[in-house]
C-alpha positions as CSV (number, residue, x, y, z in Angstrom):
1,X,-66.9,-45.6,-41.0
2,X,-66.1,-42.4,-40.7
3,X,-63.7,-40.1,-38.6
4,X,-65.9,-39.1,-36.2
5,X,-67.4,-41.9,-35.5
6,X,-64.7,-43.4,-34.8
7,X,-64.0,-40.3,-32.0
8,X,-67.3,-41.3,-30.1
9,X,-65.7,-44.5,-30.0
10,X,-62.5,-44.5,-29.2
11,X,-64.1,-42.1,-26.8
12,X,-66.5,-44.1,-25.1
13,X,-63.7,-46.7,-25.1
14,X,-61.8,-44.6,-23.1
15,X,-64.2,-44.2,-20.8
16,X,-65.3,-47.4,-20.6
17,X,-61.3,-49.1,-20.2
18,X,-60.6,-46.6,-17.2
19,X,-64.1,-47.4,-15.2
20,X,-62.5,-51.0,-15.5
21,X,-59.4,-49.5,-14.3
22,X,-60.9,-47.4,-11.3
23,X,-63.5,-50.0,-10.0
24,X,-60.4,-52.5,-10.3
25,X,-58.2,-50.1,-7.9
26,X,-61.4,-49.3,-5.7
27,X,-62.8,-53.2,-5.4
28,X,-58.7,-54.0,-4.8
29,X,-58.4,-51.5,-1.9
30,X,-61.4,-51.3,-0.4
31,X,-61.3,-55.2,-0.5
32,X,-57.9,-56.6,-0.3
33,X,-57.4,-58.4,2.4
34,X,-60.7,-61.2,1.3
35,X,-59.6,-60.9,-2.4
36,X,-55.5,-62.2,-1.3
37,X,-57.8,-64.7,1.1
38,X,-58.8,-66.4,-1.7
39,X,-55.9,-65.9,-4.6
40,X,-53.8,-67.1,-1.8
41,X,-55.9,-70.3,-1.5
42,X,-55.3,-71.0,-5.1
43,X,-51.9,-69.4,-5.7
44,X,-49.6,-69.4,-2.5
45,X,-48.4,-66.2,-3.3
46,X,-47.7,-64.3,-0.2
47,X,-49.3,-60.4,0.1
48,X,-46.0,-59.0,-1.8
49,X,-46.1,-60.4,-5.0
50,X,-50.1,-60.5,-4.5
51,X,-49.8,-56.5,-4.3
52,X,-46.5,-56.0,-6.3
53,X,-49.3,-58.7,-9.1
54,X,-51.6,-56.1,-9.2
55,X,-50.0,-53.1,-9.4
56,X,-47.3,-54.2,-12.9
57,X,-51.1,-55.0,-14.4
58,X,-52.6,-51.7,-13.4
59,X,-49.7,-50.0,-15.3
60,X,-49.6,-51.9,-17.9
61,X,-53.4,-51.5,-18.5
62,X,-53.2,-48.2,-18.0
63,X,-50.5,-48.2,-20.0
64,X,-53.0,-50.6,-22.8
65,X,-55.5,-47.9,-22.5
66,X,-53.0,-44.7,-23.3
67,X,-51.9,-46.2,-26.4
68,X,-55.0,-48.2,-27.6
69,X,-57.4,-45.4,-27.0
70,X,-56.3,-42.1,-25.8
71,X,-53.0,-41.8,-28.5
72,X,-55.9,-42.7,-31.7
73,X,-58.4,-40.7,-30.6
74,X,-56.4,-37.4,-30.1
75,X,-54.8,-38.1,-33.4
76,X,-57.7,-38.2,-35.5
77,X,-58.9,-34.9,-33.0
78,X,-55.3,-33.4,-34.6
79,X,-56.4,-34.4,-37.6
80,X,-59.4,-32.6,-38.4
C-alpha cells in the first residue's frame, strides 16, 4: 500500500464515520422518545441516564474518529 492509497482510505473512513455520527445524532434527535421507550423497557433506565449515555458515547466515538482517522490522515498529508 502506498501513501496515496493510505490517504484515500483514511479520508473515506473519516467521511463514513462522520456520516455514522451524524445519522446517530439525527436518529437520536428525531426518534428520542421511541428510542428511550425501547431502551427503558430493556434496561430500566431514566431519561437522564439515557441522554447521558448517548452524549458520552457520541463524544467517545467522535474522539475515536479524530484520533484514528483524522490525525493519521493529516500526518500523511504533512509528511509528503
